[in-house]
MISEVEX-530821 format. One record per residue (C-alpha): residue number from 1; residue in one letter; chain; x, z, y. Coordinates in steps of 0.02 Angstrom, whole numbers. Example, Ala and Ser with C-alpha at 12.3 -4.5 7.8 and 13.67 -1.06 7.14 Angstrom:
BEGIN
  nr rest kette      X      Z      Y
   1    a     A    615    390   -225
   2    s     A    684    357    -53
//
This chain:
BEGIN
  nr rest kette      X      Z      Y
   1    x     A   -408   -937   -342
   2    x     A   -540   -866   -429
   3    x     A   -706   -997   -370
   4    x     A   -829   -935   -506
   5    x     A   -859   -782   -427
   6    x     A   -958   -754   -240
   7    x     A   -834   -675   -103
   8    x     A   -970   -539    -38
   9    x     A   -944   -479    125
  10    x     A  -1055   -317    184
  11    x     A  -1048   -184    320
  12    x     A  -1118   -121    464
  13    x     A  -1192   -228    598
  14    x     A  -1060   -295    730
  15    x     A   -908   -275    625
  16    x     A   -905   -469    618
  17    x     A   -934   -490    429
  18    x     A  -1044   -689    511
  19    x     A   -893   -744    622
  20    x     A   -762   -669    458
  21    x     A   -885   -761    318
  22    x     A   -861   -927    407
  23    x     A   -690   -929    456
  24    x     A   -678   -870    258
  25    x     A   -786  -1012    194
  26    x     A   -675  -1120    288
  27    x     A   -503  -1054    248
  28    x     A   -562  -1086     58
  29    x     A   -680  -1226     56
  30    x     A   -809  -1119    -11
  31    x     A  -1000  -1130     45
  32    x     A  -1032  -1001    159
  33    x     A  -1231   -900    154
  34    x     A  -1284   -796    310
  35    x     A  -1419   -706    219
  36    x     A  -1509   -654    410
  37    x     A  -1497   -849    452
  38    x     A  -1609   -894    266
  39    x     A  -1742   -751    293
  40    x     A  -1752   -813    457
  41    x     A  -1769  -1000    395
  42    x     A  -1884   -941    235
  43    x     A  -1996   -811    340
  44    x     A  -2001   -950    505
  45    x     A  -1940   -817    619
  46    x     A  -1835   -719    695
  47    x     A  -1761   -545    610
  48    x     A  -1847   -450    759
  49    x     A  -1979   -525    741
  50    x     A  -2006   -496    558
  51    x     A  -1983   -305    621
  52    x     A  -2083   -323    724
  53    x     A  -2230   -397    634
  54    x     A  -2206   -361    454
  55    x     A  -2134   -199    453
  56    x     A  -1958   -160    372
  57    x     A  -2012   -153    214
  58    x     A  -2058   -345    218
  59    x     A  -1888   -379    245
  60    x     A  -1799   -293    128
  61    x     A  -1926   -357      5
  62    x     A  -1850   -507     57
  63    x     A  -1666   -478     54
  64    x     A  -1710   -399   -113
  65    x     A  -1766   -571   -170
  66    x     A  -1632   -674    -80
  67    x     A  -1480   -549   -161
  68    x     A  -1543   -580   -337
  69    x     A  -1561   -773   -308
  70    x     A  -1373   -775   -248
  71    x     A  -1305   -669   -389
  72    x     A  -1354   -805   -511
  73    x     A  -1242   -942   -426
  74    x     A  -1054   -948   -397
  75    x     A   -934   -986   -283
  76    x     A  -1021   -945   -110
  77    x     A   -953   -815     45
  78    x     A  -1097   -723     59
  79    x     A  -1127   -624    210
  80    x     A  -1257   -493    209
  81    x     A  -1348   -406    316
  82    x     A  -1290   -208    379
  83    x     A  -1402   -150    266
  84    x     A  -1447   -245     97
  85    x     A  -1318   -173    -15
  86    x     A  -1378      6     30
  87    x     A  -1487     10   -128
  88    x     A  -1393     60   -271
  89    x     A  -1461    -61   -378
  90    x     A  -1419   -215   -251
  91    x     A  -1264   -140   -217
  92    x     A  -1218   -150   -414
  93    x     A  -1291   -340   -444
  94    x     A  -1186   -418   -304
  95    x     A  -1040   -306   -372
  96    x     A  -1050   -401   -542
  97    x     A  -1088   -560   -443
  98    x     A   -917   -554   -385
  99    x     A   -813   -477   -265
 100    x     A   -884   -365   -126
 101    x     A   -758   -317     41
 102    x     A   -857   -180    163
 103    x     A   -806   -223    333
 104    x     A   -787    -68    422
 105    x     A   -741    -18    615
 106    x     A   -734    123    749
 107    x     A   -902    200    848
 108    x     A   -819    127    993
 109    x     A   -783    -28    930
 110    x     A   -985    -45    869
 111    x     A  -1040     25   1030
 112    x     A   -937   -113   1134
 113    x     A   -986   -236   1018
 114    x     A  -1182   -201   1031
 115    x     A  -1190   -198   1212
 116    x     A  -1159   -362   1167
 117    x     A  -1320   -390   1059
 118    x     A  -1417   -256   1106
 119    x     A  -1576   -338   1035
 120    x     A  -1543   -302    836
 121    x     A  -1660   -227    750
 122    x     A  -1596    -65    739
 123    x     A  -1491    -68    868
 124    x     A  -1580     78    958
 125    x     A  -1522    212    853
 126    x     A  -1368    154    774
 127    x     A  -1272    325    795
 128    x     A  -1372    400    655
 129    x     A  -1415    256    559
 130    x     A  -1229    223    532
 131    x     A  -1199    391    474
 132    x     A  -1317    378    370
 133    x     A  -1274    234    301
 134    x     A  -1075    290    302
 135    x     A  -1075    358    119
 136    x     A  -1156    194     32
 137    x     A  -1028     98    127
 138    x     A   -890    205     34
 139    x     A   -953    151   -107
 140    x     A   -888    -51   -107
 141    x     A   -732   -103   -227
 142    x     A   -649   -141    -47
 143    x     A   -634    -82     97
 144    x     A   -565   -171    292
 145    x     A   -535    -97    438
 146    x     A   -567   -226    564
 147    x     A   -519   -153    706
 148    x     A   -373   -225    815
 149    x     A   -381   -382    699
 150    x     A   -431   -555    723
 151    x     A   -580   -619    625
 152    x     A   -439   -753    538
 153    x     A   -328   -616    501
 154    x     A   -478   -502    397
 155    x     A   -513   -673    322
 156    x     A   -351   -692    239
 157    x     A   -334   -528    200
 158    x     A   -528   -563     90
 159    x     A   -418   -715     64
 160    x     A   -269   -610    -29
 161    x     A   -397   -520   -131
 162    x     A   -474   -664   -188
 163    x     A   -329   -748   -240
 164    x     A   -268   -578   -358
 165    x     A   -174   -464   -223
 166    x     A   -176   -295   -275
 167    x     A   -252   -171   -133
 168    x     A   -225     -8    -91
 169    x     A   -371    116     17
 170    x     A   -328    190    150
 171    x     A   -397    363    213
 172    x     A   -459    278    374
 173    x     A   -599    176    319
 174    x     A   -488     25    300
 175    x     A   -348    -38    157
 176    x     A   -225   -162    151
 177    x     A   -168   -314     21
 178    x     A    -15   -303    -95
 179    x     A     29   -506   -134
 180    x     A    148   -498   -264
 181    x     A    221   -651   -338
 182    x     A    372   -803   -322
 183    x     A    396   -864   -168
 184    x     A    303   -788    -27
 185    x     A    430   -801     93
 186    x     A    438   -974    118
 187    x     A    276   -965    150
 188    x     A    233   -838    281
 189    x     A    253   -959    410
 190    x     A    124  -1053    352
 191    x     A     25   -890    356
 192    x     A     93   -803    517
 193    x     A    -98   -821    601
 194    x     A   -178   -738    461
 195    x     A    -68   -600    406
 196    x     A    -51   -553    575
 197    x     A    117   -623    598
 198    x     A     75   -743    772
 199    x     A    136   -642    917
 200    x     A    282   -573    952
 201    x     A    369   -495    792
 202    x     A    542   -397    758
 203    x     A    614   -413    590
 204    x     A    705   -253    540
 205    x     A    824   -282    420
 206    x     A   1014   -239    363
 207    x     A   1190   -336    356
 208    x     A   1162   -387    200
 209    x     A    987   -454    190
 210    x     A    996   -543    360
 211    x     A   1100   -707    326
 212    x     A   1000   -713    140
 213    x     A    839   -714    202
 214    x     A    822   -596    381
 215    x     A    838   -758    477
 216    x     A    763   -894    396
 217    x     A    612   -770    418
 218    x     A    646   -759    598
 219    x     A    654   -978    607
 220    x     A    486   -960    527
 221    x     A    388   -872    651
 222    x     A    326   -959    788
 223    x     A    399   -807    890
 224    x     A    510   -672    816
 225    x     A    676   -560    845
 226    x     A    779   -497    710
 227    x     A    862   -344    730
 228    x     A   1011   -298    602
 229    x     A   1055   -120    534
 230    x     A   1195    -65    469
 231    x     A   1172    -41    279
 232    x     A   1165     82    154
 233    x     A   1068    281    165
 234    x     A   1222    350    278
 235    x     A   1163    247    410
 236    x     A    978    284    377
 237    x     A    967    415    509
 238    x     A    888    448    717
 239    x     A   1041    382    756
 240    x     A   1015    230    693
 241    x     A    837    232    741
 242    x     A    867    263    938
 243    x     A    972    122    940
 244    x     A    833      1    852
 245    x     A    747    102   1002
 246    x     A    854     13   1117
 247    x     A    860   -140   1028
 248    x     A    665   -160   1045
 249    x     A    631   -110   1243
 250    x     A    786   -242   1275
 251    x     A    663   -381   1168
 252    x     A    527   -328   1282
 253    x     A    434   -268   1127
 254    x     A    269   -178   1159
 255    x     A    106    -98   1083
 256    x     A     67   -285   1030
 257    x     A    217   -310    913
 258    x     A    227   -301    750
 259    x     A    375   -252    632
 260    x     A    412   -329    477
 261    x     A    539   -207    375
 262    x     A    619   -307    264
 263    x     A    756   -236    155
 264    x     A    770   -111     28
 265    x     A    716     72     25
 266    x     A    812    105    164
 267    x     A    768    -21    309
 268    x     A    593     20    245
 269    x     A    583    200    289
 270    x     A    660    181    412
 271    x     A    566     24    498
 272    x     A    424    142    447
 273    x     A    452    260    554
 274    x     A    505    160    708
 275    x     A    338     80    688
 276    x     A    247    244    677
 277    x     A    338    313    817
 278    x     A    379    167    946
 279    x     A    253    150   1103
 280    x     A    148    293    982
 281    x     A    154    176    850
 282    x     A    119    -40    809
 283    x     A     97   -122    673
 284    x     A    216   -123    531
 285    x     A    241   -284    392
 286    x     A    333   -224    226
 287    x     A    445   -332    118
 288    x     A    539   -227     -5
 289    x     A    695   -338    -63
 290    x     A    757   -226   -230
 291    x     A    673   -187   -393
 292    x     A    669    -10   -303
 293    x     A    579    -12   -138
 294    x     A    453   -157   -227
 295    x     A    373     -3   -341
 296    x     A    397    146   -230
 297    x     A    429    159    -59
 298    x     A    329     -2    -14
 299    x     A    168     61    -65
 300    x     A     90    223      7
 301    x     A    130    238    185
 302    x     A    290    370    166
 303    x     A    407    334    291
 304    x     A    574    440    372
 305    x     A    737    452    405
 306    x     A    865    576    325
 307    x     A    971    732    420
 308    x     A   1105    803    361
 309    x     A   1021    931    289
 310    x     A    941    839    172
 311    x     A    857    658    153
 312    x     A    696    624    217
 313    x     A    635    762    303
 314    x     A    599    675    468
 315    x     A    454    565    447
 316    x     A    273    494    469
 317    x     A    150    430    361
 318    x     A    122    273    422
 319    x     A     14    138    317
 320    x     A     60    -53    330
 321    x     A    -35   -206    377
 322    x     A      7   -275    202
 323    x     A    143   -286    104
 324    x     A    238   -448     32
 325    x     A    330   -437   -147
 326    x     A    411   -626   -170
 327    x     A    478   -579   -352
 328    x     A    610   -732   -304
 329    x     A    727   -621   -197
 330    x     A    752   -517   -349
 331    x     A    869   -633   -424
 332    x     A    985   -617   -270
 333    x     A    990   -430   -331
 334    x     A   1145   -345   -388
 335    x     A   1130   -281   -568
 336    x     A   1172   -115   -478
 337    x     A   1011   -133   -378
 338    x     A    911   -193   -523
 339    x     A    953    -50   -635
 340    x     A    912     72   -503
 341    x     A    727    -11   -486
 342    x     A    715      0   -687
 343    x     A    752    194   -665
 344    x     A    589    193   -536
 345    x     A    489    110   -628
 346    x     A    555    211   -798
 347    x     A    486    368   -715
 348    x     A    289    265   -691
 349    x     A    296    246   -842
 350    x     A    336    424   -900
 351    x     A    194    484   -777
 352    x     A     76    367   -820
 353    x     A     97    212   -901
 354    x     A    199    218  -1051
 355    x     A    190     38  -1092
 356    x     A    318     -7   -938
 357    x     A    423     85  -1066
 358    x     A    438    -45  -1168
 359    x     A    596   -171  -1151
 360    x     A    513   -340  -1180
 361    x     A    461   -311   -990
 362    x     A    621   -254   -923
 363    x     A    684   -437   -904
 364    x     A    687   -529   -723
 365    x     A    586   -665   -806
 366    x     A    430   -539   -824
 367    x     A    472   -466   -636
 368    x     A    290   -490   -586
 369    x     A    200   -427   -719
 370    x     A    317   -290   -742
 371    x     A    330   -261   -538
 372    x     A    117   -269   -522
 373    x     A    110   -153   -679
 374    x     A    210    -10   -589
 375    x     A    138    -41   -425
 376    x     A    -18      5   -496
 377    x     A     16    158   -514
 378    x     A     84    209   -366
 379    x     A    -79    133   -300
 380    x     A   -185    233   -418
 381    x     A    -81    405   -355
 382    x     A    -95    362   -166
 383    x     A   -278    326   -152
 384    x     A   -302    504   -231
 385    x     A   -176    577   -148
 386    x     A   -135    516     24
 387    x     A    -49    644    105
 388    x     A     46    704    -51
 389    x     A    -79    906    -62
 390    x     A    -96    853   -261
 391    x     A    -66    750   -376
 392    x     A     61    628   -267
 393    x     A    209    758   -312
 394    x     A    180    679   -476
 395    x     A    291    530   -443
 396    x     A    447    638   -376
 397    x     A    469    674   -554
 398    x     A    679    680   -543
 399    x     A    668    669   -368
 400    x     A    714    839   -323
 401    x     A    864    839   -464
 402    x     A    923    683   -386
 403    x     A    893    688   -189
 404    x     A   1019    844   -201
 405    x     A   1149    732   -306
 406    x     A   1164    615   -163
 407    x     A   1166    737    -41
 408    x     A   1295    842   -135
 409    x     A   1387    671   -154
 410    x     A   1364    646     25
 411    x     A   1264    474    -53
 412    x     A   1406    420   -136
 413    x     A   1294    403   -292
 414    x     A   1155    238   -262
 415    x     A    950    308   -262
 416    x     A    928    258   -427
 417    x     A   1061    334   -520
 418    x     A   1012    498   -451
 419    x     A    848    474   -489
 420    x     A    881    408   -695
 421    x     A    981    577   -700
 422    x     A    850    680   -604
 423    x     A    737    633   -742
 424    x     A    840    678   -900
 425    x     A    859    860   -793
 426    x     A    692    871   -771
 427    x     A    654    817   -955
 428    x     A    767    958  -1014
 429    x     A    661   1071   -897
 430    x     A    521   1021   -982
 431    x     A    570   1032  -1161
 432    x     A    638   1210  -1112
 433    x     A    474   1264  -1042
 434    x     A    397   1215  -1215
 435    x     A    295   1050  -1160
 436    x     A    398    923  -1250
 437    x     A    492    906  -1351
 438    x     A    682    864  -1434
 439    x     A    606    683  -1501
 440    x     A    525    626  -1302
 441    x     A    686    690  -1212
 442    x     A    806    597  -1340
 443    x     A    704    428  -1325
 444    x     A    708    443  -1105
 445    x     A    906    473  -1163
 446    x     A    902    294  -1256
 447    x     A    793    195  -1143
 448    x     A    937    232   -973
 449    x     A   1112    207  -1098
 450    x     A    986     40  -1123
 451    x     A    969     10   -952
 452    x     A   1140     80   -900
 453    x     A   1088    208   -803
 454    x     A   1202    372   -778
 455    x     A   1095    548   -857
 456    x     A   1222    661   -832
 457    x     A   1352    715   -670
 458    x     A   1510    810   -663
 459    x     A   1434    909   -528
 460    x     A   1454   1110   -492
 461    x     A   1264   1197   -556
 462    x     A   1280   1322   -393
 463    x     A   1328   1158   -264
 464    x     A   1174   1079   -338
 465    x     A   1075   1211   -363
 466    x     A   1105   1254   -158
 467    x     A   1083   1055   -119
 468    x     A    884   1067   -226
 469    x     A    842   1207   -151
 470    x     A    846   1122     54
 471    x     A    718   1012    -13
 472    x     A    562    967     67
 473    x     A    449   1016    -86
 474    x     A    482   1180    -95
 475    x     A    382   1290    -40
 476    x     A    399   1461     65
 477    x     A    607   1485    -16
 478    x     A    521   1430   -180
 479    x     A    555   1290   -326
 480    x     A    441   1169   -337
 481    x     A    471   1045   -483
 482    x     A    404    909   -581
 483    x     A    397    911   -753
 484    x     A    339    818   -905
 485    x     A    168    883   -996
 486    x     A    192    735  -1125
 487    x     A    207    562  -1123
 488    x     A    119    490   -971
 489    x     A     65    680   -899
 490    x     A    141    752   -758
 491    x     A    150    921   -673
 492    x     A    204   1016   -523
 493    x     A    287   1197   -575
 494    x     A    314   1309   -451
 495    x     A    419   1489   -427
 496    x     A    539   1460   -574
 497    x     A    695   1585   -582
 498    x     A    846   1489   -534
 499    x     A    937   1526   -707
 500    x     A    779   1421   -803
 501    x     A    824   1271   -664
 502    x     A   1036   1299   -667
 503    x     A   1006   1291   -882
 504    x     A    976   1112   -867
 505    x     A   1122   1086   -714
//
């Protein structure tokens, strides 16, 4: 925990700043400061009385003086008034003093909460005020959507940020933490309430992970059940999803149930799709157990299943409530799966973070640092482009080539190995188009060889190209491929002639 800085909770009236702040302060054993309560004590009158007798300008002056005073202190949990950080200078002052979190809620929730406390000074015209402040609230560094969450769960999210969790901002005005560390699975039972796992939970996993971690996890939670799916990409389909729906119904799962996806990318994608569609959507928590799923599929909200015609052709965007990455599980990961995960890490290094290409990071004892750096690449991209309408496509470097290999071989080639081959093909295509030179292609080949990843496959080019042509990223029958413009920069190229693509196959 970083006790040298303050934690500042702000947001519109009715979002629960004081209640959450009190819970958080007790949890972290910090002093709690409610700015409105302090101002009332100093003025000797209530906030409504200050507004009525002295006016809003006088109240804002008292608020500004208190902000400057609190910014000089350390180790506090501070709940601000709804308008305290609308001013840019006040906002900057608090941001310099520590962690600033904005609580958001839907208009319907705010309307309901204000009906219980209509004596707030600005409650009468709250809807126009809500719209006027929306842009300023969006400037706060961290956003938490409070709808459907208990104060304890919200406090848990803020505590995670304070302890160094990564964070993803989502388009709905909220976000979710990504906890990265060793031994986190063993702590979930004790943190069930703050993680939203105190109610009915269904853990979906596979035959390999269930005896390793699934059964223990279910026993550690207050009210949890286990659903075990068959292992492997070949079972990531609607038939498996239908069986999971049947089991959920048999277990009495309802809209208050939380689904936990415990496994690699196949389980994360499939359980996430189930969470997005079962009863029109239930809460989802991702616990990836492979390096590949840690650095890629568990983050960003893309979920789905395969059809015979292609990979992930049925899917949705379903943001998790949180992601738990316990790097200890990598100790039981087979070497093949470690190598497959490294293919995605190398991809992140090539498109955005070249330091990931440093072999010193490719060790199990550096797993936490490796995962954090790779995940941050994914976060940076999905925050800018949450629905893959622009630069998020850059994360698909090598994937169109790789997905086609998987389809053409009926998934006999693991995803990571297929992606490794695809990255090499994308690099050669980039060279042929004049973007990069032979030196970078050679460097990529040597990286793959060092990691014992394949760089080619004996696959008929016509068959390979035909499989690529059904990829969901192609548009109106035209090719759409990701290439490297240079080390650390990718781009999407559309409409390449078939012969140019087949030249690298």
